[in-house]
Kinemage of the C-alpha trace (Angstrom):
@kinemage 1
@onewidth
@group {chain A} dominant
@subgroup {mainchain}
@vectorlist {calphas} color= white
{ca unk a 1} P 64.206 148.188 92.221
{ca unk a 2} L 67.237 149.056 90.103
{ca unk a 3} L 69.341 146.870 87.847
{ca unk a 4} L 72.729 145.967 89.325
{ca unk a 5} L 76.080 144.698 88.139
{ca unk a 6} L 77.902 142.616 90.718
{ca unk a 7} L 81.569 141.762 90.328
{ca unk a 8} L 83.711 139.553 92.541
{ca unk a 9} L 87.503 139.906 92.319
{ca unk a 10} L 89.446 136.942 93.688
{ca unk a 11} L 93.057 137.364 94.806
{ca unk a 12} L 95.497 136.016 97.351
{ca unk a 13} L 95.791 137.606 100.755
{ca unk a 14} L 99.457 138.420 100.054
{ca unk a 15} L 98.356 140.580 97.091
{ca unk a 16} L 95.713 142.551 99.014
{ca unk a 17} L 97.782 145.763 99.025
{ca unk a 18} L 97.776 145.779 95.217
{ca unk a 19} L 94.006 146.418 95.284
{ca unk a 20} L 94.195 149.490 97.529
{ca unk a 21} L 94.359 151.914 94.527
{ca unk a 22} L 91.178 150.375 93.099
{ca unk a 23} L 89.366 150.835 96.419
{ca unk a 24} L 90.437 154.501 96.499
{ca unk a 25} L 89.218 155.057 92.928
{ca unk a 26} L 85.887 153.444 93.790
{ca unk a 27} L 85.546 155.866 96.710
{ca unk a 28} L 86.175 158.816 94.378
{ca unk a 29} L 83.417 157.585 92.081
{ca unk a 30} L 80.819 157.363 94.870
{ca unk a 31} L 81.255 153.639 95.348
{ca unk a 32} L 81.869 153.482 99.070
{ca unk a 33} L 84.222 150.764 100.363
{ca unk a 34} L 83.441 148.912 103.594
{ca unk a 35} L 86.051 146.635 105.218
{ca unk a 36} L 83.473 144.029 106.242
{ca unk a 37} L 80.257 142.618 104.869
{ca unk a 38} L 76.970 143.599 106.505
{ca unk a 39} L 73.459 142.800 105.318
{ca unk a 40} L 72.493 146.421 105.939
{ca unk a 41} L 74.534 147.356 102.857
{ca unk a 42} L 72.042 145.441 100.723
{ca unk a 43} L 68.971 147.218 102.068
{ca unk a 44} L 69.656 150.477 100.240
{ca unk a 45} L 69.795 151.042 96.516
{ca unk a 46} L 73.322 152.377 96.077
{ca unk a 47} L 76.730 151.376 94.751
{ca unk a 48} L 79.163 149.971 97.292
{ca unk a 49} L 82.050 147.534 97.760
{ca unk a 50} L 83.435 145.418 100.579
{ca unk a 51} L 85.792 142.522 101.149
{ca unk a 52} L 85.190 138.877 102.034
{ca unk a 53} L 87.747 136.242 102.913
{ca unk a 54} L 87.965 132.467 102.680
{ca unk a 55} L 91.170 131.072 104.163
{ca unk a 56} L 93.986 132.831 102.255
{ca unk a 57} L 91.690 133.828 99.376
{ca unk a 58} L 90.299 137.379 99.437
{ca unk a 59} L 87.227 138.570 97.556
{ca unk a 60} L 86.589 142.197 96.657
{ca unk a 61} L 82.815 142.467 96.112
{ca unk a 62} L 81.625 145.358 93.941
{ca unk a 63} L 77.961 146.282 93.431
{ca unk a 64} L 77.192 149.035 90.892
{ca unk a 65} L 73.764 150.398 90.058
{ca unk a 66} L 73.009 150.282 86.335
{ca unk a 67} L 71.280 153.524 85.421
{ca unk a 68} L 68.567 153.227 82.754
{ca unk a 69} L 69.683 149.642 82.000
{ca unk a 70} L 72.802 151.016 80.306
{ca unk a 71} L 74.917 147.895 80.834
{ca unk a 72} L 77.558 148.854 78.302
{ca unk a 73} L 78.225 152.164 80.063
{ca unk a 74} L 78.428 150.452 83.465
{ca unk a 75} L 80.900 147.860 82.171
{ca unk a 76} L 82.973 150.587 80.517
{ca unk a 77} L 83.118 152.541 83.785
{ca unk a 78} L 84.349 149.522 85.731
{ca unk a 79} L 87.000 148.755 83.105
{ca unk a 80} L 88.157 152.380 83.240
{ca unk a 81} L 88.470 152.214 87.037
{ca unk a 82} L 90.477 148.992 86.778
{ca unk a 83} L 92.799 150.528 84.207
{ca unk a 84} L 93.264 153.705 86.244
{ca unk a 85} L 94.142 151.708 89.371
{ca unk a 86} L 96.910 149.892 87.507
{ca unk a 87} L 95.832 146.474 88.688
{ca unk a 88} L 98.084 143.739 87.389
{ca unk a 89} L 95.916 141.077 85.786
{ca unk a 90} L 98.338 138.475 87.148
{ca unk a 91} L 97.194 139.411 90.665
{ca unk a 92} L 93.576 138.565 89.835
{ca unk a 93} L 93.043 134.833 90.132
{ca unk a 94} L 89.567 135.094 88.651
{ca unk a 95} L 86.580 137.388 88.496
{ca unk a 96} L 82.876 136.686 88.427
{ca unk a 97} L 80.216 139.050 87.104
{ca unk a 98} L 76.493 138.884 87.930
{ca unk a 99} L 74.043 140.764 85.720
{ca unk a 100} L 70.943 141.497 87.818
{ca unk a 101} L 67.775 142.804 86.178
{ca unk a 102} L 64.428 143.607 87.704
{ca unk a 103} L 62.777 144.979 84.572
{ca unk a 104} L 63.419 142.787 81.508
{ca unk a 105} L 61.664 139.455 81.046
{ca unk a 106} L 63.835 136.513 82.013
{ca unk a 107} L 64.121 134.853 78.593
{ca unk a 108} L 64.935 138.163 76.940
{ca unk a 109} L 67.446 139.107 79.628
{ca unk a 110} L 69.132 135.692 79.432
{ca unk a 111} L 69.730 136.077 75.691
{ca unk a 112} L 70.943 139.636 76.238
{ca unk a 113} L 73.502 138.626 78.888
{ca unk a 114} L 74.718 135.679 76.795
{ca unk a 115} L 75.533 138.101 73.982
{ca unk a 116} L 77.027 140.608 76.414
{ca unk a 117} L 79.315 138.009 78.007
{ca unk a 118} L 79.863 136.028 74.794
{ca unk a 119} L 78.777 132.834 76.507
{ca unk a 120} L 76.286 130.278 75.224
{ca unk a 121} L 75.442 128.072 78.176
{ca unk a 122} L 72.729 128.488 80.796
{ca unk a 123} L 73.079 126.368 83.941
{ca unk a 124} L 69.893 127.152 85.810
{ca unk a 125} L 69.876 127.933 89.533
{ca unk a 126} L 66.794 128.153 91.694
{ca unk a 127} L 66.678 131.467 93.574
{ca unk a 128} L 63.952 132.908 95.770
{ca unk a 129} L 61.562 135.258 93.911
{ca unk a 130} L 63.468 135.039 90.651
{ca unk a 131} L 65.471 133.114 88.093
{ca unk a 132} L 69.211 132.705 87.752
{ca unk a 133} L 71.701 130.916 85.508
{ca unk a 134} L 75.450 130.486 85.239
{ca unk a 135} L 76.504 131.273 81.707
{ca unk a 136} L 79.622 129.044 81.686
{ca unk a 137} L 80.795 125.891 83.431
{ca unk a 138} L 84.262 127.006 84.475
{ca unk a 139} L 86.165 130.290 84.071
{ca unk a 140} L 86.962 130.862 80.400
{ca unk a 141} L 89.885 133.312 80.349
{ca unk a 142} L 89.599 133.544 84.133
{ca unk a 143} L 86.072 134.991 84.093
{ca unk a 144} L 82.654 133.617 84.991
{ca unk a 145} L 79.218 135.146 84.363
{ca unk a 146} L 75.763 134.869 85.889
{ca unk a 147} L 72.412 136.227 84.747
{ca unk a 148} L 69.823 136.925 87.438
{ca unk a 149} L 66.268 138.234 87.341
{ca unk a 150} L 64.448 139.119 90.558
{ca unk a 151} L 60.787 139.899 90.865
{ca unk a 152} L 61.493 141.428 94.253
{ca unk a 153} L 64.284 141.655 96.780
{ca unk a 154} L 64.216 139.312 99.761
{ca unk a 155} L 66.665 138.847 102.551
{ca unk a 156} L 67.579 135.415 101.221
{ca unk a 157} L 68.212 136.312 97.572
{ca unk a 158} L 70.117 139.482 98.492
{ca unk a 159} L 72.316 137.602 100.961
{ca unk a 160} L 72.942 134.949 98.321
{ca unk a 161} L 74.279 137.556 95.879
{ca unk a 162} L 76.207 139.459 98.530
{ca unk a 163} L 77.790 136.602 100.488
{ca unk a 164} L 76.866 133.027 99.640
{ca unk a 165} L 77.555 133.185 95.903
{ca unk a 166} L 81.010 134.842 96.099
{ca unk a 167} L 82.057 132.346 98.780
{ca unk a 168} L 80.667 129.470 96.714
{ca unk a 169} L 82.659 130.694 93.717
{ca unk a 170} L 85.727 130.933 95.970
{ca unk a 171} L 85.336 127.255 96.863
{ca unk a 172} L 85.033 126.355 93.189
{ca unk a 173} L 88.142 128.395 92.433
{ca unk a 174} L 90.027 126.650 95.200
{ca unk a 175} L 88.942 123.332 93.742
{ca unk a 176} L 90.146 124.412 90.313
{ca unk a 177} L 93.534 125.676 91.517
{ca unk a 178} L 94.277 122.691 93.726
{ca unk a 179} L 92.975 120.314 91.072
{ca unk a 180} L 95.347 121.855 88.507
{ca unk a 181} L 98.247 121.536 90.927
{ca unk a 182} L 97.357 117.921 91.679
{ca unk a 183} L 97.086 117.177 87.961
{ca unk a 184} L 100.664 118.367 87.437
{ca unk a 185} L 101.726 116.380 90.482
{ca unk a 186} L 100.010 113.290 89.108
{ca unk a 187} L 101.606 113.724 85.666
{ca unk a 188} L 105.037 114.108 87.264
{ca unk a 189} L 104.502 110.916 89.247
{ca unk a 190} L 103.346 109.014 86.156
{ca unk a 191} L 106.369 110.187 84.152
{ca unk a 192} L 108.695 109.042 86.921
{ca unk a 193} L 106.843 105.726 87.214
{ca unk a 194} L 107.131 105.147 83.463
{ca unk a 195} L 110.864 105.845 83.563
{ca unk a 196} L 111.374 103.515 86.527
{ca unk a 197} L 109.331 100.788 84.814
{ca unk a 198} L 111.540 101.086 81.724
{ca unk a 199} L 114.640 100.758 83.891
{ca unk a 200} L 113.074 97.719 85.564
{ca unk a 201} L 112.429 96.094 82.182
{ca unk a 202} L 116.050 96.717 81.195
{ca unk a 203} L 117.286 95.122 84.436
{ca unk a 204} L 115.060 92.056 83.978
{ca unk a 205} L 116.296 91.664 80.398
{ca unk a 206} L 119.894 91.903 81.613
{ca unk a 207} L 119.251 89.134 84.134
{ca unk a 208} L 117.869 86.866 81.410
{ca unk a 209} L 120.911 87.204 79.123
{ca unk a 210} L 123.523 87.364 81.907
{ca unk a 211} L 126.404 84.982 81.179
{ca unk a 212} L 129.236 85.912 83.526
{ca unk a 213} L 131.280 84.383 86.269
{ca unk a 214} L 129.489 83.734 89.516
{ca unk a 215} L 131.465 86.371 91.424
{ca unk a 216} L 130.974 89.061 88.777
{ca unk a 217} L 127.313 88.113 88.384
{ca unk a 218} L 126.755 88.301 92.142
{ca unk a 219} L 128.307 91.778 92.307
{ca unk a 220} L 126.124 92.957 89.431
{ca unk a 221} L 123.036 91.521 91.107
{ca unk a 222} L 123.950 93.363 94.314
{ca unk a 223} L 124.156 96.619 92.347
{ca unk a 224} L 120.786 95.871 90.745
{ca unk a 225} L 119.209 95.222 94.148
{ca unk a 226} L 120.576 98.539 95.381
{ca unk a 227} L 119.189 100.364 92.324
{ca unk a 228} L 115.829 98.607 92.600
{ca unk a 229} L 115.640 99.492 96.286
{ca unk a 230} L 116.166 103.172 95.459
{ca unk a 231} L 113.488 102.961 92.763
{ca unk a 232} L 111.150 101.205 95.197
{ca unk a 233} L 111.659 104.056 97.669
{ca unk a 234} L 110.797 106.617 94.982
{ca unk a 235} L 107.657 104.718 93.995
{ca unk a 236} L 106.598 104.419 97.630
{ca unk a 237} L 107.025 108.188 97.952
{ca unk a 238} L 105.032 108.728 94.745
{ca unk a 239} L 102.236 106.539 96.081
{ca unk a 240} L 102.091 108.567 99.284
{ca unk a 241} L 101.996 111.746 97.197
{ca unk a 242} L 99.025 110.481 95.179
{ca unk a 243} L 97.309 109.184 98.301
{ca unk a 244} L 97.653 112.603 99.926
{ca unk a 245} L 96.414 114.279 96.714
{ca unk a 246} L 93.331 112.056 96.546
{ca unk a 247} L 92.517 112.711 100.199
{ca unk a 248} L 92.935 116.449 99.749
{ca unk a 249} L 90.744 116.650 96.649
{ca unk a 250} L 88.128 114.373 98.196
{ca unk a 251} L 88.068 116.550 101.315
{ca unk a 252} L 87.594 119.711 99.230
{ca unk a 253} L 84.743 118.120 97.288
{ca unk a 254} L 83.078 117.056 100.508
{ca unk a 255} L 83.434 120.570 101.932
{ca unk a 256} L 81.967 122.032 98.735
{ca unk a 257} L 78.961 119.716 98.927
{ca unk a 258} L 78.409 120.684 102.554
{ca unk a 259} L 78.617 124.344 101.574
{ca unk a 260} L 75.971 123.783 98.895
{ca unk a 261} L 73.676 121.996 101.329
{ca unk a 262} L 73.889 124.945 103.744
{ca unk a 263} L 72.810 127.549 101.140
{ca unk a 264} L 69.641 129.448 102.046
{ca unk a 265} L 69.265 131.884 99.211
{ca unk a 266} L 69.380 129.453 96.287
{ca unk a 267} L 68.437 125.909 95.392
{ca unk a 268} L 71.098 124.270 93.241
{ca unk a 269} L 69.819 121.368 91.187
{ca unk a 270} L 71.642 118.057 90.971
{ca unk a 271} L 72.378 118.840 87.334
{ca unk a 272} L 74.027 122.139 88.241
{ca unk a 273} L 76.074 120.536 91.007
{ca unk a 274} L 77.158 117.753 88.650
{ca unk a 275} L 78.199 120.267 85.988
{ca unk a 276} L 80.301 122.127 88.553
{ca unk a 277} L 82.056 119.218 90.249
{ca unk a 278} L 82.248 116.587 87.482
{ca unk a 279} L 85.655 117.846 86.251
{ca unk a 280} L 87.035 117.398 89.764
{ca unk a 281} L 85.428 113.986 90.206
{ca unk a 282} L 87.098 112.972 86.948
{ca unk a 283} L 90.381 114.343 88.275
{ca unk a 284} L 89.897 112.346 91.478
{ca unk a 285} L 89.336 109.152 89.467
{ca unk a 286} L 92.461 109.896 87.418
{ca unk a 287} L 94.488 110.236 90.613
{ca unk a 288} L 93.044 106.980 91.961
{ca unk a 289} L 93.877 105.226 88.666
{ca unk a 290} L 97.388 106.633 88.903
{ca unk a 291} L 97.549 105.222 92.437
{ca unk a 292} L 96.638 101.773 91.113
{ca unk a 293} L 99.302 101.952 88.408
{ca unk a 294} L 101.886 103.019 90.986
{ca unk a 295} L 100.837 100.115 93.238
{ca unk a 296} L 101.405 97.695 90.349
{ca unk a 297} L 104.799 99.247 89.648
{ca unk a 298} L 105.677 99.083 93.340
{ca unk a 299} L 104.777 95.393 93.519
{ca unk a 300} L 106.770 94.706 90.331
{ca unk a 301} L 109.829 96.341 91.848
{ca unk a 302} L 109.336 94.429 95.093
{ca unk a 303} L 109.089 91.148 93.155
{ca unk a 304} L 112.207 92.033 91.141
{ca unk a 305} L 114.115 92.754 94.364
{ca unk a 306} L 113.023 89.407 95.818
{ca unk a 307} L 114.020 87.565 92.620
{ca unk a 308} L 117.443 89.221 92.564
{ca unk a 309} L 117.988 88.463 96.245
{ca unk a 310} L 116.904 84.854 95.705
{ca unk a 311} L 119.450 84.534 92.909
{ca unk a 312} L 122.129 85.966 95.168
{ca unk a 313} L 121.146 83.516 97.929
{ca unk a 314} L 121.273 80.588 95.488
{ca unk a 315} L 124.662 81.688 94.190
{ca unk a 316} L 125.935 82.123 97.740
{ca unk a 317} L 124.586 78.679 98.648
{ca unk a 318} L 126.361 77.140 95.658
{ca unk a 319} L 129.529 78.958 96.607
{ca unk a 320} L 129.188 77.745 100.194
{ca unk a 321} L 128.695 74.164 99.017
{ca unk a 322} L 131.798 74.402 96.835
{ca unk a 323} L 133.738 75.910 99.723
{ca unk a 324} L 132.553 73.157 102.045
{ca unk a 325} L 133.670 70.539 99.516
{ca unk a 326} L 137.085 72.159 99.317
{ca unk a 327} L 137.289 72.302 103.122
{ca unk a 328} L 136.316 68.618 103.323
{ca unk a 329} L 138.981 67.717 100.777
{ca unk a 330} L 141.535 69.734 102.731
{ca unk a 331} L 140.497 68.011 105.952
{ca unk a 332} L 140.829 64.609 104.295
{ca unk a 333} L 144.237 65.600 103.009
{ca unk a 334} L 145.172 66.811 106.483
{ca unk a 335} L 144.085 63.489 108.014
{ca unk a 336} L 146.175 61.635 105.457
{ca unk a 337} L 149.160 63.852 106.196
{ca unk a 338} L 148.659 63.365 109.928
{ca unk a 339} L 148.565 59.588 109.451
{ca unk a 340} L 151.732 59.726 107.409
{ca unk a 341} L 153.273 62.009 110.007
{ca unk a 342} L 152.447 59.492 112.740
{ca unk a 343} L 154.044 56.744 110.702
{ca unk a 344} L 157.129 58.889 110.221
{ca unk a 345} L 157.132 59.768 113.927
{ca unk a 346} L 156.946 56.108 114.896
{ca unk a 347} L 159.670 55.267 112.424
{ca unk a 348} L 161.837 58.137 113.639
{ca unk a 349} L 161.252 57.127 117.258
{ca unk a 350} L 162.196 53.532 116.471
{ca unk a 351} L 165.321 54.620 114.648
{ca unk a 352} L 166.169 56.981 117.487
{ca unk a 353} L 165.651 54.144 119.965
{ca unk a 354} L 167.834 51.702 118.035
{ca unk a 355} L 170.591 54.244 117.496
{ca unk a 356} L 170.533 55.297 121.142
{ca unk a 357} L 170.516 51.683 122.332
{ca unk a 358} L 173.409 50.778 120.072
{ca unk a 359} L 175.578 53.701 121.046
{ca unk a 360} L 174.646 53.438 124.723
{ca unk a 361} L 175.667 49.795 124.746
{ca unk a 362} L 178.898 50.551 122.880
{ca unk a 363} L 179.739 53.470 125.123
{ca unk a 364} L 179.106 51.350 128.228
{ca unk a 365} L 181.338 48.579 126.975
{ca unk a 366} L 184.213 50.945 126.259
{ca unk a 367} L 183.996 53.109 129.373
{ca unk a 368} L 183.483 50.298 131.920
{ca unk a 369} L 184.850 47.219 130.205
{ca unk a 370} L 185.498 45.341 133.444
{ca unk a 371} L 181.988 45.771 134.727
{ca unk a 372} L 180.568 45.177 131.291
{ca unk a 373} L 182.333 41.828 131.073
{ca unk a 374} L 181.076 40.714 134.481
{ca unk a 375} L 177.384 41.727 134.040
{ca unk a 376} L 175.288 39.035 132.297
{ca unk a 377} L 174.128 39.824 128.762
{ca unk a 378} L 170.421 39.628 129.512
{ca unk a 379} L 170.829 42.255 132.287
{ca unk a 380} L 172.767 44.472 129.868
{ca unk a 381} L 169.961 44.080 127.335
{ca unk a 382} L 167.233 45.036 129.797
{ca unk a 383} L 169.165 48.021 131.150
{ca unk a 384} L 169.984 49.353 127.656
{ca unk a 385} L 166.396 48.843 126.508
{ca unk a 386} L 164.993 50.648 129.597
{ca unk a 387} L 167.499 53.470 129.333
{ca unk a 388} L 167.019 54.047 125.580
{ca unk a 389} L 163.231 53.853 125.705
{ca unk a 390} L 162.981 56.194 128.648
{ca unk a 391} L 165.436 58.637 127.051
{ca unk a 392} L 163.443 58.753 123.775
{ca unk a 393} L 160.207 59.279 125.722
{ca unk a 394} L 161.760 62.083 127.810
{ca unk a 395} L 163.130 63.894 124.746
{ca unk a 396} L 159.680 63.887 123.123
{ca unk a 397} L 158.079 65.230 126.298
{ca unk a 398} L 160.822 67.852 126.602
{ca unk a 399} L 160.196 68.971 122.996
{ca unk a 400} L 156.471 69.370 123.672
{ca unk a 401} L 157.168 71.270 126.883
{ca unk a 402} L 159.575 73.633 125.104
{ca unk a 403} L 156.870 74.344 122.464
{ca unk a 404} L 154.489 75.549 125.164
{ca unk a 405} L 152.594 72.390 126.072
{ca unk a 406} L 153.092 72.820 129.794
{ca unk a 407} L 150.488 70.203 130.628
{ca unk a 408} L 153.166 67.490 129.977
{ca unk a 409} L 155.280 68.753 132.857
{ca unk a 410} L 154.101 66.047 135.270
{ca unk a 411} L 154.676 63.337 132.678
{ca unk a 412} L 158.155 64.694 132.039
{ca unk a 413} L 159.027 64.580 135.732
{ca unk a 414} L 157.575 61.077 136.070
{ca unk a 415} L 159.667 59.859 133.123
{ca unk a 416} L 162.850 61.663 134.194
{ca unk a 417} L 162.951 60.043 137.669
{ca unk a 418} L 163.208 56.417 136.377
{ca unk a 419} L 165.739 57.568 133.791
{ca unk a 420} L 167.820 59.186 136.495
{ca unk a 421} L 167.600 56.051 138.676
{ca unk a 422} L 168.611 53.775 135.792
{ca unk a 423} L 171.562 55.986 135.003
{ca unk a 424} L 172.535 56.095 138.678
{ca unk a 425} L 172.324 52.288 138.995
{ca unk a 426} L 174.426 51.787 135.863
{ca unk a 427} L 177.110 54.180 137.082
{ca unk a 428} L 177.157 52.683 140.590
{ca unk a 429} L 177.241 49.088 139.339
{ca unk a 430} L 179.934 49.885 136.820
{ca unk a 431} L 182.072 51.543 139.497
{ca unk a 432} L 181.720 48.672 141.943
{ca unk a 433} L 182.307 45.902 139.437
{ca unk a 434} L 185.232 47.686 137.797
{ca unk a 435} L 187.191 47.909 141.149
{ca unk a 436} L 189.697 45.024 141.830
{ca unk a 437} L 188.427 42.445 144.310
{ca unk a 438} L 190.418 42.122 147.603
{ca unk a 439} L 192.372 38.870 148.103
């Protein structure tokens, strides 16, 4: 059983072509590259490499035999290959190294690897036929390190190193990357919420000290409602963003826990799991707290909108009451004017009647003096009264008809017929009585 140095390179699928030179250099240095993972690769003591994939995250797995426990020389060789391939460090999301010894005692090897990796922690992992520890909680400078001691190779512990561990690290990396993105998203939301809350405070202060005319105040309140509605829409969008972030992070944590529970080659203690996922649980709580603060801000904006709208409604109600009072006053004035108009109409009609009666009587006396002298005075009075009254009534109906009130047509005809008959009788009587009587 030989000592081994395992290294996992993590990169995005879009950057896979950038690692082709490294694969070619590994081939030249008797480190065969295989496109896919197979457990048969782990059955022979030799150096090899292959590629794993988790969603859009690729993992180049490198296993190098460490001759005569010369770890420094093995690390130097790998660094030289990386430099020769021209790999851009920006393309490497992270890398994980596993120091595997089968010869040194565990305590001694653990101290040795801590010095070699410049790490001080030791998060123990239970592994079949051996001991194992992660030498750091996260990825200081984008690198993580493991120390592993095996008393003998088994299918389970070899498969853990060759497949389960790199995929587990990939899940942790995904958690870290998405958690960092969600942190920035959360901070952006909180900055926007703080700004909107400050604007809300300014609007509420303006409403308290507002001393303007009702019309100007109403227009300003309308503008404030419009601005608050826009802010409310932004906050609602921010809440949905945080809600989606919390669901996404929670889903990733759940998937990671399920992945841990399905491991066969290692037994991760509750302490180790807590050390790995606590930062992301804290991040999840921060997002949920941000959600609560956004909910409070959203409700404050909603309340402010309702208050502003209530003020507008009150002002509109007051304005409507004032308008109704003015309309009532105008209606009262109109009634008064109509009453006065009726009085004037009656007076004008009376004057018209008197004038018409006077001139009708005078005209009759001058045009048919003989008949006028013969007809008794009381008959003259009745005829003049009937003629004048009917004439005044007909002129009023005619005026209404000429103004478009055609419904008075029947009344006009009914009034014109008696007038015509009276006039005809007067003319006939005057003609007969004015003629000399035969002797």
